[in-house]
Structure formats: C-alpha cells, structure tokens
C-alpha positions in Angstrom: 0.0 -0.1 -0.1 1.6 3.3 -0.9 1.8 5.7 1.9 0.0 9.0 2.3 1.9 12.1 1.5 1.5 15.6 1.3 1.9 17.9 -1.4 4.7 20.3 -1.6 1.9 23.0 -1.1 0.4 21.5 1.6 3.7 21.5 3.2 4.4 25.1 2.8 1.0 25.8 3.8 1.4 23.7 7.5 5.0 25.9 7.9 3.2 29.0 7.2 0.2 28.1 9.9 2.9 26.8 12.3 4.8 30.0 12.2 1.4 32.1 12.8 1.0 29.9 15.6 4.0 30.2 17.4 4.0 33.5 16.9 0.9 34.3 18.4 0.2 35.2 22.3 -3.6 35.3 22.1 -4.4 32.7 23.9 -7.7 32.8 23.1 -7.4 33.0 19.4 -5.2 29.3 19.9 -7.8 27.8 21.9 -10.1 28.7 18.7 -7.7 27.1 16.4 -7.3 24.1 18.3 -11.2 23.7 18.4 -11.3 24.5 14.9 -8.5 21.6 13.9 -10.4 19.4 16.5 -13.5 19.6 14.3 -11.5 19.4 11.1 -9.8 16.6 12.5 -12.9 14.8 13.2 -14.6 15.4 10.0 -11.9 14.1 8.0 -11.9 10.7 10.3 -15.7 10.2 9.3 -15.1 11.1 5.5 -12.2 8.4 5.4 -14.7 6.2 7.2 -17.0 7.0 4.8 -14.9 6.4 1.7 -13.5 2.8 2.7 -17.6 2.2 3.4 -18.4 3.0 -0.1 -15.1 1.4 -1.4 -16.4 -1.4 -0.1 -19.9 -1.3 -1.1 -21.4 -1.3 2.9 
C-alpha cells in the first residue's frame, strides 16, 4: 500500500500556519484554532470512514 504523502503546497501551508501559531500570544485565538482543528480532524476521520465504506460497498 502506498503511503499517504503531503504535497509541497500542503507542506508550505503547514509551515506558514505553524509560524503564525508560534508567534501568537493570544490564548483565546489559540484555543479557537485548536477547536477548529479538532473539528476538522474528526470530519476527516468521518469522511475517510465513509469513503472506505463506499469502496467496500456497504
């Protein structure tokens, strides 16, 4: 099975946003970002599970 890899553009985006997070002193903004990322992570998990079910014909 082929490993999942990030595109160069995705790697640049990660670096850009990582630097913004590192430079932030706004705790409320960081909490908001963390919550948004948590929702996005769980939505991605749900989408992956859905795609797997579709592929398996369930």
